[in-house]
C-alpha positions in Angstrom: -43.3 64.9 10.4 -43.2 62.0 8.6 -41.1 59.4 9.5 -38.9 58.2 7.0 -37.5 54.4 7.2 -33.7 53.7 6.4 -32.4 50.7 4.5 -29.5 50.4 6.8 -29.5 48.0 10.0 -29.2 49.7 13.2 -25.5 50.1 14.5 -25.9 47.3 17.1 -27.1 44.8 14.1 -24.2 45.7 12.1 -21.8 45.3 14.8 -23.4 41.9 15.3 -23.3 40.7 11.4 -19.6 42.0 11.5 -18.7 39.9 14.7 -20.5 36.8 13.0 -18.6 37.6 9.8 -15.5 37.5 11.4 -16.3 34.4 13.7 -17.1 32.6 10.5 -13.7 33.6 8.6 -11.7 32.7 11.5 -13.7 29.5 11.9 -13.0 28.8 8.7 -9.3 29.4 8.6 -9.0 27.5 12.0 -10.5 24.4 10.5 -8.8 24.5 7.3 -5.2 24.7 9.3 -6.7 21.8 11.5 -7.4 20.1 7.8 -3.4 20.7 7.0 -2.2 19.5 10.2 -4.1 16.1 10.2 -3.3 15.7 6.5 0.5 16.2 7.8 0.0 14.1 10.3 -1.7 11.8 8.0 1.3 11.8 5.6 3.9 11.0 8.0 2.0 8.1 9.9 1.9 6.7 6.2 5.5 7.0 5.8 6.5 5.7 9.2 4.1 2.8 8.2 5.6 2.0 4.6 9.2 2.7 6.6 7.7 -0.5 8.7 6.9 -2.3 6.2 10.2 -2.2 4.6 11.8 -2.6 7.2 10.3 -6.2 8.4 10.4 -7.0 4.7 14.2 -7.0 5.0 13.8 -9.2 7.8 11.7 -11.5 6.1 13.1 -11.4 2.8 16.9 -11.3 3.8 17.4 -8.1 1.1 17.2 -4.1 1.6 13.6 -3.2 0.1 14.9 -0.1 -0.5 17.2 -1.7 -3.4 15.0 -3.9 -4.5 11.8 -3.4 -7.0 8.1 -5.3 -6.4 5.9 -6.5 -8.9 2.6 -8.0 -7.8 0.5 -8.8 -11.1 -2.8 -10.0 -11.8 -3.4 -12.3 -14.5 -6.3 -14.1 -15.9 -5.7 -17.3 -13.9 -4.1 -16.1 -10.7 -0.9 -13.7 -10.7 2.6 -13.4 -10.1 5.1 -11.9 -7.3 8.6 -10.3 -8.7 11.1 -9.7 -6.5 14.6 -8.4 -8.6 17.3 -6.3 -7.0 17.5 -2.9 -8.2 20.9 -3.1 -10.0 23.1 -6.5 -11.2 26.1 -7.6 -9.4 24.8 -8.4 -6.1 24.7 -12.1 -6.5 24.2 -12.6 -2.8 21.0 -10.8 -3.0 20.1 -12.2 -5.9 20.9 -15.8 -4.4 18.6 -14.5 -1.1 15.5 -13.4 -3.5 15.2 -16.8 -4.7 15.3 -18.8 -1.9 12.6 -16.6 -0.7 10.7 -17.5 -3.7 10.9 -21.4 -3.2 10.1 -20.7 0.7 7.4 -18.8 0.2 6.3 -21.1 -2.6 6.1 -24.1 -0.5 4.7 -22.1 2.8 1.9 -20.8 0.4 1.1 -23.5 -0.9 0.4 -25.4 2.8 -1.8 -22.4 3.6 0.9 -20.6 5.8 0.4 -16.8 5.1 2.5 -15.9 8.5 5.5 -14.5 6.4 3.4 -11.6 4.5 1.4 -11.2 8.1 4.9 -10.4 9.8 5.9 -7.9 7.0 2.6 -6.3 6.6 1.9 -6.6 10.8 -1.6 -7.8 10.1 -3.6 -10.4 8.4 -3.4 -9.9 4.7 -6.6 -9.8 2.5 -7.4 -13.0 0.7 -5.1 -14.9 2.6 -8.3 -16.6 4.5 -9.7 -17.8 1.3 -6.1 -18.8 -0.4 -5.5 -21.0 2.5 -8.9 -22.8 2.4 -8.5 -23.6 -0.9 -4.8 -23.9 -1.0 -5.5 -27.3 -3.2 -6.9 -25.7 -6.1 -3.6 -23.3 -6.0 -0.7 -23.6 -7.6 2.4 -22.2 -6.4 5.3 -22.2 -9.2 8.6 -20.4 -8.1 11.3 -19.6 -10.9 14.6 -17.6 -11.2 14.8 -14.5 -12.8 18.3 -12.2 -13.8 18.1 -10.1 -10.8 15.9 -12.3 -8.4 12.8 -14.6 -8.5 9.1 -14.5 -9.1 6.5 -16.8 -7.8 3.5 -17.8 -10.4 0.3 -18.5 -8.6 -2.3 -20.1 -10.7 -5.9 -21.4 -10.5 -8.9 -22.4 -12.3 -11.2 -21.6 -9.2 -12.7 -18.4 -9.8 -12.9 -17.9 -5.6 -9.4 -18.7 -5.6 -8.6 -16.5 -8.1 -10.2 -13.7 -6.5 -8.8 -13.9 -3.5 -5.4 -14.4 -4.9 -6.2 -10.9 -6.9 -7.3 -9.2 -3.7 -4.0 -10.3 -1.9 -1.8 -8.7 -4.9 -3.8 -5.9 -4.5 -3.2 -5.7 -0.8 0.3 -6.0 -1.2 1.1 -3.2 -4.1 -0.6 -0.6 -2.0 1.2 -1.4 0.8 4.4 -2.0 -1.1 3.9 0.9 -3.0 4.8 -1.7 -6.2 3.8 -1.5 -9.7 0.9 -4.3 -11.1 3.0 -4.9 -14.3 6.9 -4.6 -15.2 6.2 -2.5 -18.1 5.0 0.5 -15.3 7.5 2.7 -14.2 7.1 2.0 -11.1 9.5 -1.6 -10.9 12.0 0.7 -9.5 13.2 0.6 -6.0 11.2 2.7 -3.7 13.0 5.9 -2.6 14.2 5.6 1.3 12.1 8.1 3.4 
């Protein structure tokens, strides 16, 4: 009697293949759940970090960060920092912002970036070069109807690059706009 070969794997091999496929599917599902949980943990951590920046910012700047709006704008010769109250009528808050802008202008001109270091709980990118190049950078505060701004200027390319690095970090950490025309020039939502 001739021997006929079956194209079906033996039942033990078939069972192993099925188990391997089930294990692979479970592994993928567990990995996806782990990544989702890690993503949720990461989002919660980012919100806690932002709340910390907002709380320390209120201490440093004297106004509630959730009812104020920042802009950190890069310009060809440096940039500017804008801080406005979100709504009119808060003359005390506006005055506090204007005093803050004059204070940081004087501090930055001396190479003192301890206030941004406090707000962001660490050294702020760009400030090491800005300190070293302080004689090549000017800081000019100006009043605005709802707050104030600090204009930062330099003709030194390395200083300008450091100012841009400083402003980019500020934009990210404060979740702020880079230009007033952006929709983000409004107070951030409270978590």
